[in-house]
KEFIFI-941012 format. One record per residue (C-alpha): residue number from 0; residue in one letter; chain; x, y, z. Coordinates in Angstrom, 3 decimals, always signed. Layout:
<sites>
<site resi="NUM" resn="A" chain="A" X="X" Y="Y" Z="Z"/>
...
</sites>
This chain:
<sites>
<site resi="0" resn="X" chain="A" X="-21.013" Y="+158.487" Z="-60.559"/>
<site resi="1" resn="X" chain="A" X="-23.203" Y="+161.812" Z="-60.596"/>
<site resi="2" resn="X" chain="A" X="-24.053" Y="+162.632" Z="-64.294"/>
<site resi="3" resn="X" chain="A" X="-25.054" Y="+165.414" Z="-65.752"/>
<site resi="4" resn="X" chain="A" X="-25.806" Y="+167.207" Z="-69.080"/>
<site resi="5" resn="X" chain="A" X="-25.198" Y="+171.330" Z="-69.899"/>
<site resi="6" resn="X" chain="A" X="-25.024" Y="+172.875" Z="-72.857"/>
<site resi="7" resn="X" chain="A" X="-21.717" Y="+172.708" Z="-74.795"/>
<site resi="8" resn="X" chain="A" X="-20.031" Y="+175.888" Z="-75.539"/>
<site resi="9" resn="X" chain="A" X="-17.375" Y="+176.753" Z="-78.254"/>
<site resi="10" resn="X" chain="A" X="-14.852" Y="+176.307" Z="-75.657"/>
<site resi="11" resn="X" chain="A" X="-15.748" Y="+172.630" Z="-75.213"/>
<site resi="12" resn="X" chain="A" X="-15.180" Y="+171.963" Z="-79.122"/>
<site resi="13" resn="X" chain="A" X="-11.606" Y="+170.729" Z="-79.243"/>
<site resi="14" resn="X" chain="A" X="-12.270" Y="+168.273" Z="-75.822"/>
<site resi="15" resn="X" chain="A" X="-15.472" Y="+166.907" Z="-77.217"/>
<site resi="16" resn="X" chain="A" X="-14.119" Y="+166.310" Z="-80.240"/>
<site resi="17" resn="X" chain="A" X="-11.228" Y="+164.661" Z="-78.808"/>
<site resi="18" resn="X" chain="A" X="-14.002" Y="+161.902" Z="-77.374"/>
<site resi="19" resn="X" chain="A" X="-16.031" Y="+162.211" Z="-80.169"/>
<site resi="20" resn="X" chain="A" X="-13.106" Y="+160.442" Z="-82.315"/>
<site resi="21" resn="X" chain="A" X="-11.870" Y="+158.181" Z="-79.875"/>
<site resi="22" resn="X" chain="A" X="-15.406" Y="+156.591" Z="-79.583"/>
<site resi="23" resn="X" chain="A" X="-16.016" Y="+156.194" Z="-83.224"/>
<site resi="24" resn="X" chain="A" X="-12.667" Y="+155.000" Z="-84.009"/>
<site resi="25" resn="X" chain="A" X="-13.090" Y="+152.360" Z="-81.039"/>
<site resi="26" resn="X" chain="A" X="-16.756" Y="+151.653" Z="-82.856"/>
<site resi="27" resn="X" chain="A" X="-15.436" Y="+151.234" Z="-86.183"/>
<site resi="28" resn="X" chain="A" X="-12.211" Y="+149.106" Z="-85.021"/>
<site resi="29" resn="X" chain="A" X="-14.872" Y="+146.840" Z="-83.375"/>
<site resi="30" resn="X" chain="A" X="-17.714" Y="+146.969" Z="-85.998"/>
<site resi="31" resn="X" chain="A" X="-15.974" Y="+147.345" Z="-89.152"/>
<site resi="32" resn="X" chain="A" X="-12.898" Y="+145.224" Z="-88.894"/>
<site resi="33" resn="X" chain="A" X="-11.957" Y="+143.406" Z="-92.194"/>
<site resi="34" resn="X" chain="A" X="-14.773" Y="+145.232" Z="-93.885"/>
<site resi="35" resn="X" chain="A" X="-14.250" Y="+147.408" Z="-97.066"/>
<site resi="36" resn="X" chain="A" X="-17.612" Y="+149.306" Z="-95.866"/>
<site resi="37" resn="X" chain="A" X="-17.889" Y="+153.498" Z="-94.828"/>
<site resi="38" resn="X" chain="A" X="-20.916" Y="+153.217" Z="-92.253"/>
<site resi="39" resn="X" chain="A" X="-21.734" Y="+156.641" Z="-91.496"/>
<site resi="40" resn="X" chain="A" X="-23.829" Y="+155.771" Z="-88.413"/>
<site resi="41" resn="X" chain="A" X="-20.273" Y="+154.618" Z="-87.064"/>
<site resi="42" resn="X" chain="A" X="-18.095" Y="+157.215" Z="-88.005"/>
<site resi="43" resn="X" chain="A" X="-20.097" Y="+160.379" Z="-88.735"/>
<site resi="44" resn="X" chain="A" X="-19.478" Y="+162.564" Z="-91.708"/>
<site resi="45" resn="X" chain="A" X="-16.709" Y="+165.269" Z="-90.127"/>
<site resi="46" resn="X" chain="A" X="-16.630" Y="+163.380" Z="-86.551"/>
<site resi="47" resn="X" chain="A" X="-13.241" Y="+164.232" Z="-85.969"/>
<site resi="48" resn="X" chain="A" X="-13.606" Y="+167.852" Z="-87.142"/>
<site resi="49" resn="X" chain="A" X="-13.139" Y="+170.509" Z="-84.715"/>
<site resi="50" resn="X" chain="A" X="-14.752" Y="+172.780" Z="-87.165"/>
<site resi="51" resn="X" chain="A" X="-17.892" Y="+170.253" Z="-87.174"/>
<site resi="52" resn="X" chain="A" X="-17.992" Y="+170.034" Z="-83.586"/>
<site resi="53" resn="X" chain="A" X="-18.261" Y="+174.463" Z="-83.457"/>
<site resi="54" resn="X" chain="A" X="-20.864" Y="+174.061" Z="-86.141"/>
<site resi="55" resn="X" chain="A" X="-23.466" Y="+171.534" Z="-84.338"/>
<site resi="56" resn="X" chain="A" X="-22.494" Y="+173.691" Z="-81.272"/>
<site resi="57" resn="X" chain="A" X="-23.496" Y="+177.044" Z="-83.041"/>
<site resi="58" resn="X" chain="A" X="-26.632" Y="+175.353" Z="-84.864"/>
<site resi="59" resn="X" chain="A" X="-27.888" Y="+172.570" Z="-82.866"/>
<site resi="60" resn="X" chain="A" X="-28.416" Y="+171.884" Z="-79.796"/>
<site resi="61" resn="X" chain="A" X="-25.610" Y="+169.824" Z="-78.087"/>
<site resi="62" resn="X" chain="A" X="-24.913" Y="+168.969" Z="-74.744"/>
<site resi="63" resn="X" chain="A" X="-21.505" Y="+167.608" Z="-72.898"/>
<site resi="64" resn="X" chain="A" X="-22.212" Y="+164.858" Z="-70.576"/>
<site resi="65" resn="X" chain="A" X="-20.225" Y="+165.227" Z="-67.121"/>
<site resi="66" resn="X" chain="A" X="-19.283" Y="+162.785" Z="-64.975"/>
<site resi="67" resn="X" chain="A" X="-18.772" Y="+164.838" Z="-61.683"/>
<site resi="68" resn="X" chain="A" X="-16.962" Y="+167.540" Z="-63.603"/>
<site resi="69" resn="X" chain="A" X="-14.937" Y="+165.347" Z="-65.826"/>
<site resi="70" resn="X" chain="A" X="-16.699" Y="+165.492" Z="-69.932"/>
<site resi="71" resn="X" chain="A" X="-16.893" Y="+162.197" Z="-70.557"/>
<site resi="72" resn="X" chain="A" X="-19.405" Y="+162.433" Z="-74.216"/>
<site resi="73" resn="X" chain="A" X="-21.743" Y="+164.144" Z="-75.966"/>
<site resi="74" resn="X" chain="A" X="-25.551" Y="+164.095" Z="-76.910"/>
<site resi="75" resn="X" chain="A" X="-26.683" Y="+166.165" Z="-80.232"/>
<site resi="76" resn="X" chain="A" X="-30.557" Y="+166.402" Z="-80.448"/>
<site resi="77" resn="X" chain="A" X="-32.408" Y="+168.250" Z="-83.171"/>
<site resi="78" resn="X" chain="A" X="-35.768" Y="+169.385" Z="-81.670"/>
<site resi="79" resn="X" chain="A" X="-38.523" Y="+170.676" Z="-84.824"/>
<site resi="80" resn="X" chain="A" X="-41.290" Y="+172.450" Z="-83.109"/>
<site resi="81" resn="X" chain="A" X="-42.710" Y="+171.874" Z="-79.902"/>
<site resi="82" resn="X" chain="A" X="-43.559" Y="+167.737" Z="-79.733"/>
<site resi="83" resn="X" chain="A" X="-40.462" Y="+166.329" Z="-82.139"/>
<site resi="84" resn="X" chain="A" X="-37.096" Y="+165.268" Z="-81.077"/>
<site resi="85" resn="X" chain="A" X="-34.095" Y="+163.638" Z="-83.027"/>
<site resi="86" resn="X" chain="A" X="-31.004" Y="+162.175" Z="-81.391"/>
<site resi="87" resn="X" chain="A" X="-28.483" Y="+162.846" Z="-83.481"/>
<site resi="88" resn="X" chain="A" X="-25.495" Y="+161.733" Z="-81.980"/>
<site resi="89" resn="X" chain="A" X="-24.274" Y="+160.330" Z="-78.743"/>
<site resi="90" resn="X" chain="A" X="-20.955" Y="+159.167" Z="-77.295"/>
<site resi="91" resn="X" chain="A" X="-18.871" Y="+157.984" Z="-74.384"/>
<site resi="92" resn="X" chain="A" X="-15.347" Y="+157.531" Z="-73.988"/>
<site resi="93" resn="X" chain="A" X="-14.767" Y="+154.083" Z="-74.275"/>
<site resi="94" resn="X" chain="A" X="-13.093" Y="+153.916" Z="-70.929"/>
<site resi="95" resn="X" chain="A" X="-16.490" Y="+155.264" Z="-68.944"/>
<site resi="96" resn="X" chain="A" X="-18.734" Y="+152.673" Z="-70.733"/>
<site resi="97" resn="X" chain="A" X="-20.815" Y="+149.882" Z="-69.542"/>
<site resi="98" resn="X" chain="A" X="-21.646" Y="+152.216" Z="-66.566"/>
<site resi="99" resn="X" chain="A" X="-25.188" Y="+153.631" Z="-67.700"/>
<site resi="100" resn="X" chain="A" X="-23.946" Y="+157.027" Z="-68.382"/>
<site resi="101" resn="X" chain="A" X="-25.623" Y="+156.764" Z="-72.020"/>
<site resi="102" resn="X" chain="A" X="-28.954" Y="+155.906" Z="-70.775"/>
<site resi="103" resn="X" chain="A" X="-28.543" Y="+158.475" Z="-67.707"/>
<site resi="104" resn="X" chain="A" X="-27.775" Y="+161.585" Z="-70.932"/>
<site resi="105" resn="X" chain="A" X="-30.933" Y="+160.073" Z="-72.732"/>
<site resi="106" resn="X" chain="A" X="-33.052" Y="+160.338" Z="-69.671"/>
<site resi="107" resn="X" chain="A" X="-31.575" Y="+163.621" Z="-68.913"/>
<site resi="108" resn="X" chain="A" X="-32.409" Y="+164.999" Z="-72.330"/>
<site resi="109" resn="X" chain="A" X="-35.756" Y="+163.644" Z="-72.382"/>
<site resi="110" resn="X" chain="A" X="-35.965" Y="+165.691" Z="-68.821"/>
<site resi="111" resn="X" chain="A" X="-34.992" Y="+168.970" Z="-70.275"/>
<site resi="112" resn="X" chain="A" X="-37.642" Y="+168.942" Z="-73.343"/>
<site resi="113" resn="X" chain="A" X="-40.700" Y="+167.325" Z="-71.266"/>
<site resi="114" resn="X" chain="A" X="-42.997" Y="+168.457" Z="-74.051"/>
<site resi="115" resn="X" chain="A" X="-41.307" Y="+166.457" Z="-77.033"/>
<site resi="116" resn="X" chain="A" X="-43.556" Y="+162.937" Z="-77.181"/>
<site resi="117" resn="X" chain="A" X="-41.733" Y="+161.983" Z="-80.170"/>
<site resi="118" resn="X" chain="A" X="-37.976" Y="+160.798" Z="-80.373"/>
<site resi="119" resn="X" chain="A" X="-36.222" Y="+159.330" Z="-83.293"/>
<site resi="120" resn="X" chain="A" X="-32.561" Y="+158.204" Z="-84.160"/>
<site resi="121" resn="X" chain="A" X="-30.515" Y="+156.013" Z="-86.232"/>
<site resi="122" resn="X" chain="A" X="-27.793" Y="+153.214" Z="-85.521"/>
<site resi="123" resn="X" chain="A" X="-25.880" Y="+150.868" Z="-87.799"/>
<site resi="124" resn="X" chain="A" X="-27.680" Y="+147.824" Z="-88.090"/>
<site resi="125" resn="X" chain="A" X="-23.851" Y="+146.468" Z="-87.395"/>
<site resi="126" resn="X" chain="A" X="-23.931" Y="+147.445" Z="-83.819"/>
<site resi="127" resn="X" chain="A" X="-25.920" Y="+145.168" Z="-82.100"/>
<site resi="128" resn="X" chain="A" X="-25.109" Y="+146.282" Z="-78.357"/>
<site resi="129" resn="X" chain="A" X="-27.048" Y="+149.078" Z="-79.992"/>
<site resi="130" resn="X" chain="A" X="-30.297" Y="+147.909" Z="-80.564"/>
<site resi="131" resn="X" chain="A" X="-30.366" Y="+145.836" Z="-77.271"/>
<site resi="132" resn="X" chain="A" X="-29.985" Y="+149.446" Z="-75.364"/>
<site resi="133" resn="X" chain="A" X="-32.241" Y="+151.539" Z="-77.509"/>
<site resi="134" resn="X" chain="A" X="-34.336" Y="+149.020" Z="-77.012"/>
<site resi="135" resn="X" chain="A" X="-34.074" Y="+148.753" Z="-73.409"/>
<site resi="136" resn="X" chain="A" X="-34.246" Y="+152.594" Z="-73.588"/>
<site resi="137" resn="X" chain="A" X="-37.783" Y="+152.613" Z="-74.655"/>
<site resi="138" resn="X" chain="A" X="-37.271" Y="+153.004" Z="-78.700"/>
<site resi="139" resn="X" chain="A" X="-39.017" Y="+150.470" Z="-80.847"/>
<site resi="140" resn="X" chain="A" X="-37.595" Y="+149.525" Z="-84.215"/>
<site resi="141" resn="X" chain="A" X="-39.595" Y="+151.484" Z="-87.425"/>
<site resi="142" resn="X" chain="A" X="-36.902" Y="+150.296" Z="-90.400"/>
<site resi="143" resn="X" chain="A" X="-34.221" Y="+147.696" Z="-90.972"/>
<site resi="144" resn="X" chain="A" X="-31.711" Y="+147.429" Z="-93.653"/>
<site resi="145" resn="X" chain="A" X="-28.578" Y="+146.013" Z="-94.381"/>
<site resi="146" resn="X" chain="A" X="-26.584" Y="+149.067" Z="-93.050"/>
<site resi="147" resn="X" chain="A" X="-29.019" Y="+150.778" Z="-90.896"/>
<site resi="148" resn="X" chain="A" X="-31.468" Y="+150.493" Z="-88.278"/>
<site resi="149" resn="X" chain="A" X="-34.128" Y="+153.465" Z="-87.449"/>
<site resi="150" resn="X" chain="A" X="-35.999" Y="+153.806" Z="-83.965"/>
<site resi="151" resn="X" chain="A" X="-38.668" Y="+155.674" Z="-82.573"/>
<site resi="152" resn="X" chain="A" X="-40.063" Y="+156.443" Z="-78.957"/>
<site resi="153" resn="X" chain="A" X="-43.341" Y="+157.805" Z="-78.145"/>
<site resi="154" resn="X" chain="A" X="-43.935" Y="+159.435" Z="-74.958"/>
<site resi="155" resn="X" chain="A" X="-47.013" Y="+160.960" Z="-73.581"/>
<site resi="156" resn="X" chain="A" X="-46.672" Y="+164.999" Z="-73.757"/>
<site resi="157" resn="X" chain="A" X="-47.853" Y="+167.776" Z="-71.033"/>
<site resi="158" resn="X" chain="A" X="-49.329" Y="+169.212" Z="-74.250"/>
<site resi="159" resn="X" chain="A" X="-53.311" Y="+169.227" Z="-75.228"/>
<site resi="160" resn="X" chain="A" X="-54.144" Y="+167.502" Z="-77.508"/>
<site resi="161" resn="X" chain="A" X="-56.602" Y="+168.225" Z="-79.280"/>
<site resi="162" resn="X" chain="A" X="-55.320" Y="+170.195" Z="-81.999"/>
<site resi="163" resn="X" chain="A" X="-53.236" Y="+166.986" Z="-83.073"/>
<site resi="164" resn="X" chain="A" X="-54.358" Y="+165.330" Z="-86.601"/>
<site resi="165" resn="X" chain="A" X="-53.328" Y="+162.124" Z="-86.841"/>
<site resi="166" resn="X" chain="A" X="-53.099" Y="+158.791" Z="-89.106"/>
<site resi="167" resn="X" chain="A" X="-55.552" Y="+160.881" Z="-91.640"/>
<site resi="168" resn="X" chain="A" X="-55.636" Y="+160.682" Z="-95.343"/>
<site resi="169" resn="X" chain="A" X="-55.796" Y="+163.980" Z="-96.478"/>
<site resi="170" resn="X" chain="A" X="-54.447" Y="+164.323" Z="-99.552"/>
<site resi="171" resn="X" chain="A" X="-55.623" Y="+165.904" Z="-102.569"/>
<site resi="172" resn="X" chain="A" X="-56.933" Y="+168.626" Z="-100.119"/>
<site resi="173" resn="X" chain="A" X="-56.203" Y="+172.309" Z="-100.931"/>
<site resi="174" resn="X" chain="A" X="-55.533" Y="+175.268" Z="-98.228"/>
<site resi="175" resn="X" chain="A" X="-56.209" Y="+178.377" Z="-99.410"/>
<site resi="176" resn="X" chain="A" X="-55.852" Y="+182.072" Z="-97.274"/>
<site resi="177" resn="X" chain="A" X="-55.538" Y="+179.779" Z="-94.451"/>
<site resi="178" resn="X" chain="A" X="-53.441" Y="+180.400" Z="-90.975"/>
<site resi="179" resn="X" chain="A" X="-51.719" Y="+177.514" Z="-90.390"/>
<site resi="180" resn="X" chain="A" X="-49.089" Y="+179.215" Z="-87.784"/>
<site resi="181" resn="X" chain="A" X="-46.637" Y="+177.089" Z="-86.211"/>
<site resi="182" resn="X" chain="A" X="-48.010" Y="+173.936" Z="-87.678"/>
<site resi="183" resn="X" chain="A" X="-46.098" Y="+170.468" Z="-86.648"/>
<site resi="184" resn="X" chain="A" X="-45.297" Y="+167.972" Z="-89.121"/>
<site resi="185" resn="X" chain="A" X="-43.982" Y="+164.545" Z="-88.932"/>
<site resi="186" resn="X" chain="A" X="-43.730" Y="+161.624" Z="-90.590"/>
<site resi="187" resn="X" chain="A" X="-46.404" Y="+163.355" Z="-93.380"/>
<site resi="188" resn="X" chain="A" X="-46.147" Y="+162.384" Z="-96.841"/>
<site resi="189" resn="X" chain="A" X="-46.362" Y="+165.591" Z="-98.793"/>
<site resi="190" resn="X" chain="A" X="-45.032" Y="+164.374" Z="-101.835"/>
<site resi="191" resn="X" chain="A" X="-45.864" Y="+166.162" Z="-105.017"/>
<site resi="192" resn="X" chain="A" X="-47.003" Y="+169.024" Z="-102.895"/>
<site resi="193" resn="X" chain="A" X="-46.958" Y="+172.358" Z="-104.141"/>
<site resi="194" resn="X" chain="A" X="-46.843" Y="+176.388" Z="-101.877"/>
<site resi="195" resn="X" chain="A" X="-47.116" Y="+179.123" Z="-103.392"/>
<site resi="196" resn="X" chain="A" X="-47.895" Y="+182.688" Z="-102.043"/>
<site resi="197" resn="X" chain="A" X="-46.934" Y="+181.556" Z="-98.948"/>
<site resi="198" resn="X" chain="A" X="-45.842" Y="+182.648" Z="-95.587"/>
<site resi="199" resn="X" chain="A" X="-42.897" Y="+180.027" Z="-94.668"/>
<site resi="200" resn="X" chain="A" X="-40.651" Y="+182.348" Z="-92.776"/>
<site resi="201" resn="X" chain="A" X="-38.596" Y="+180.638" Z="-89.524"/>
<site resi="202" resn="X" chain="A" X="-39.905" Y="+177.160" Z="-90.943"/>
<site resi="203" resn="X" chain="A" X="-37.694" Y="+174.483" Z="-89.551"/>
<site resi="204" resn="X" chain="A" X="-36.666" Y="+171.471" Z="-92.058"/>
<site resi="205" resn="X" chain="A" X="-34.914" Y="+168.715" Z="-90.360"/>
<site resi="206" resn="X" chain="A" X="-34.362" Y="+165.078" Z="-92.007"/>
<site resi="207" resn="X" chain="A" X="-36.560" Y="+165.664" Z="-94.641"/>
<site resi="208" resn="X" chain="A" X="-36.424" Y="+164.364" Z="-98.096"/>
<site resi="209" resn="X" chain="A" X="-36.673" Y="+167.287" Z="-100.683"/>
<site resi="210" resn="X" chain="A" X="-34.530" Y="+165.189" Z="-103.652"/>
<site resi="211" resn="X" chain="A" X="-36.118" Y="+166.259" Z="-106.571"/>
<site resi="212" resn="X" chain="A" X="-37.691" Y="+169.675" Z="-105.309"/>
<site resi="213" resn="X" chain="A" X="-37.929" Y="+172.702" Z="-106.819"/>
<site resi="214" resn="X" chain="A" X="-37.433" Y="+176.015" Z="-105.742"/>
<site resi="215" resn="X" chain="A" X="-38.344" Y="+179.017" Z="-107.679"/>
<site resi="216" resn="X" chain="A" X="-38.836" Y="+182.816" Z="-106.851"/>
<site resi="217" resn="X" chain="A" X="-38.002" Y="+182.045" Z="-103.395"/>
<site resi="218" resn="X" chain="A" X="-36.823" Y="+184.625" Z="-100.473"/>
<site resi="219" resn="X" chain="A" X="-33.938" Y="+182.791" Z="-98.628"/>
<site resi="220" resn="X" chain="A" X="-32.465" Y="+186.429" Z="-97.338"/>
<site resi="221" resn="X" chain="A" X="-30.657" Y="+185.855" Z="-94.073"/>
<site resi="222" resn="X" chain="A" X="-31.200" Y="+182.223" Z="-93.976"/>
<site resi="223" resn="X" chain="A" X="-30.470" Y="+176.631" Z="-106.873"/>
<site resi="224" resn="X" chain="A" X="-31.142" Y="+177.803" Z="-107.631"/>
<site resi="225" resn="X" chain="A" X="-32.174" Y="+180.211" Z="-109.636"/>
<site resi="226" resn="X" chain="A" X="-34.408" Y="+183.782" Z="-109.360"/>
<site resi="227" resn="X" chain="A" X="-33.806" Y="+183.004" Z="-105.557"/>
<site resi="228" resn="X" chain="A" X="-31.780" Y="+185.871" Z="-102.878"/>
<site resi="229" resn="X" chain="A" X="-29.067" Y="+183.754" Z="-100.979"/>
<site resi="230" resn="X" chain="A" X="-27.995" Y="+187.346" Z="-99.421"/>
<site resi="231" resn="X" chain="A" X="-26.203" Y="+187.394" Z="-95.863"/>
<site resi="232" resn="X" chain="A" X="-26.719" Y="+183.214" Z="-96.159"/>
<site resi="233" resn="X" chain="A" X="-24.189" Y="+180.739" Z="-94.865"/>
<site resi="234" resn="X" chain="A" X="-23.320" Y="+177.789" Z="-97.035"/>
<site resi="235" resn="X" chain="A" X="-21.088" Y="+175.649" Z="-94.038"/>
<site resi="236" resn="X" chain="A" X="-20.186" Y="+171.820" Z="-94.335"/>
<site resi="237" resn="X" chain="A" X="-21.666" Y="+171.799" Z="-97.330"/>
<site resi="238" resn="X" chain="A" X="-21.147" Y="+169.121" Z="-100.392"/>
<site resi="239" resn="X" chain="A" X="-20.773" Y="+171.248" Z="-103.608"/>
<site resi="240" resn="X" chain="A" X="-19.461" Y="+168.942" Z="-106.361"/>
<site resi="241" resn="X" chain="A" X="-20.856" Y="+169.590" Z="-109.603"/>
<site resi="242" resn="X" chain="A" X="-22.512" Y="+172.952" Z="-108.392"/>
<site resi="243" resn="X" chain="A" X="-22.462" Y="+175.849" Z="-111.193"/>
<site resi="244" resn="X" chain="A" X="-22.982" Y="+179.863" Z="-109.997"/>
<site resi="245" resn="X" chain="A" X="-23.910" Y="+181.294" Z="-113.410"/>
<site resi="246" resn="X" chain="A" X="-24.717" Y="+185.190" Z="-113.524"/>
<site resi="247" resn="X" chain="A" X="-24.498" Y="+185.936" Z="-109.962"/>
<site resi="248" resn="X" chain="A" X="-23.502" Y="+189.204" Z="-107.915"/>
<site resi="249" resn="X" chain="A" X="-23.178" Y="+190.332" Z="-104.723"/>
<site resi="250" resn="X" chain="A" X="-26.418" Y="+192.353" Z="-104.296"/>
<site resi="251" resn="X" chain="A" X="-26.869" Y="+195.855" Z="-103.989"/>
<site resi="252" resn="X" chain="A" X="-24.821" Y="+195.940" Z="-100.869"/>
<site resi="253" resn="X" chain="A" X="-21.834" Y="+194.488" Z="-102.557"/>
<site resi="254" resn="X" chain="A" X="-21.007" Y="+192.318" Z="-99.561"/>
<site resi="255" resn="X" chain="A" X="-18.055" Y="+189.722" Z="-100.621"/>
<site resi="256" resn="X" chain="A" X="-18.362" Y="+185.985" Z="-99.909"/>
<site resi="257" resn="X" chain="A" X="-15.749" Y="+184.647" Z="-98.054"/>
<site resi="258" resn="X" chain="A" X="-14.245" Y="+180.975" Z="-98.299"/>
<site resi="259" resn="X" chain="A" X="-12.653" Y="+179.220" Z="-95.080"/>
<site resi="260" resn="X" chain="A" X="-11.494" Y="+175.979" Z="-94.894"/>
<site resi="261" resn="X" chain="A" X="-13.128" Y="+175.263" Z="-98.086"/>
<site resi="262" resn="X" chain="A" X="-11.864" Y="+172.207" Z="-100.432"/>
<site resi="263" resn="X" chain="A" X="-12.224" Y="+174.161" Z="-104.046"/>
<site resi="264" resn="X" chain="A" X="-10.387" Y="+171.468" Z="-105.929"/>
<site resi="265" resn="X" chain="A" X="-11.196" Y="+171.537" Z="-109.247"/>
<site resi="266" resn="X" chain="A" X="-12.809" Y="+174.304" Z="-109.524"/>
<site resi="267" resn="X" chain="A" X="-12.906" Y="+176.979" Z="-112.402"/>
<site resi="268" resn="X" chain="A" X="-13.968" Y="+180.466" Z="-112.123"/>
<site resi="269" resn="X" chain="A" X="-14.317" Y="+182.061" Z="-115.964"/>
<site resi="270" resn="X" chain="A" X="-15.337" Y="+185.620" Z="-117.383"/>
<site resi="271" resn="X" chain="A" X="-15.962" Y="+186.732" Z="-113.758"/>
<site resi="272" resn="X" chain="A" X="-15.093" Y="+190.070" Z="-111.786"/>
<site resi="273" resn="X" chain="A" X="-12.530" Y="+189.278" Z="-109.514"/>
<site resi="274" resn="X" chain="A" X="-11.367" Y="+192.487" Z="-108.044"/>
<site resi="275" resn="X" chain="A" X="-9.873" Y="+192.674" Z="-104.969"/>
<site resi="276" resn="X" chain="A" X="-10.267" Y="+189.004" Z="-104.499"/>
<site resi="277" resn="X" chain="A" X="-7.619" Y="+187.914" Z="-101.412"/>
<site resi="278" resn="X" chain="A" X="-6.267" Y="+184.587" Z="-101.601"/>
<site resi="279" resn="X" chain="A" X="-4.735" Y="+183.650" Z="-98.167"/>
<site resi="280" resn="X" chain="A" X="-2.483" Y="+180.626" Z="-96.873"/>
<site resi="281" resn="X" chain="A" X="-3.669" Y="+178.186" Z="-99.284"/>
<site resi="282" resn="X" chain="A" X="-2.871" Y="+175.153" Z="-100.928"/>
<site resi="283" resn="X" chain="A" X="-2.099" Y="+176.716" Z="-105.021"/>
<site resi="284" resn="X" chain="A" X="-0.742" Y="+173.473" Z="-106.321"/>
<site resi="285" resn="X" chain="A" X="-2.073" Y="+173.165" Z="-109.935"/>
<site resi="286" resn="X" chain="A" X="-3.906" Y="+176.735" Z="-109.928"/>
<site resi="287" resn="X" chain="A" X="-3.752" Y="+178.254" Z="-113.039"/>
<site resi="288" resn="X" chain="A" X="-4.588" Y="+182.011" Z="-114.141"/>
<site resi="289" resn="X" chain="A" X="-5.143" Y="+182.753" Z="-117.814"/>
<site resi="290" resn="X" chain="A" X="-3.589" Y="+179.018" Z="-118.314"/>
<site resi="291" resn="X" chain="A" X="-0.324" Y="+180.384" Z="-116.531"/>
<site resi="292" resn="X" chain="A" X="+0.733" Y="+177.958" Z="-113.183"/>
<site resi="293" resn="X" chain="A" X="+0.530" Y="+180.333" Z="-109.917"/>
<site resi="294" resn="X" chain="A" X="+3.487" Y="+179.038" Z="-108.529"/>
<site resi="295" resn="X" chain="A" X="+5.562" Y="+180.150" Z="-111.509"/>
<site resi="296" resn="X" chain="A" X="+4.025" Y="+183.707" Z="-110.849"/>
<site resi="297" resn="X" chain="A" X="+4.527" Y="+183.772" Z="-107.341"/>
<site resi="298" resn="X" chain="A" X="+7.899" Y="+182.719" Z="-107.892"/>
<site resi="299" resn="X" chain="A" X="+8.714" Y="+184.949" Z="-110.525"/>
<site resi="300" resn="X" chain="A" X="+7.091" Y="+187.502" Z="-108.207"/>
<site resi="301" resn="X" chain="A" X="+9.623" Y="+187.081" Z="-105.376"/>
<site resi="302" resn="X" chain="A" X="+12.704" Y="+186.181" Z="-107.572"/>
<site resi="303" resn="X" chain="A" X="+12.035" Y="+189.938" Z="-108.817"/>
<site resi="304" resn="X" chain="A" X="+11.055" Y="+191.313" Z="-104.853"/>
<site resi="305" resn="X" chain="A" X="+14.594" Y="+189.561" Z="-103.785"/>
<site resi="306" resn="X" chain="A" X="+16.795" Y="+191.827" Z="-106.393"/>
</sites>
């Protein structure tokens, strides 16, 4: 059995989604039987969506796992800086499990990124077999709860360690006019910190807690929210419940906004300029314009055109 990994392409999306759905559905049948719970480690959000797979292929580091010439699974990782990596998902088709394919895939991804000295991941507390598997692969538990186990694996890196600052209390320090390009932070407590008049261009935030944070007067161009420039940005696979857009425009270029495959049930648009707005192949049930059901408007329109 020859196990290899290769960067996935958009052309692999349907096959990988099919295998992921089969894998995680089987895990749910095994570990969630007769349990009225939602476990996102067993059935991750969007795991059965081809569009979600395409997103991860485009934006994350997504490798397909190959047995000889057949795709049998996938491993998705996020690399932060040079030294830190996270295994977001790993899955192997049920009929190929128990053949050490998963362990080989992890070995291969570690070989792919030899400078990564810290790997972490999460798994469900219910998947007892995963606990044994990751411990056997050299991971140790850093956190346990009723729903989740967190693991970490530290390796010796080929990078020089002379610039590493580790296990230091440097709270309440002020940095001014400092060059901190390509700084890497891992498991760092920055609660209550502030950044002002600083260049954070190309900064990568991954698996961070930014709750209750404030973003004000920020340039988010090409990459809240109040007084921000979000032109050319993409909002993809995002939950927008309760979000409000107020006094918003399309900038000087007037480039239109696109909504594709979005769930906008109950959305309200008031006192807005909707000239040249296009709505195609959408479910318009219950949609109204000036309190008139759109279904009725279309019905009258089509009747008129039949005459």
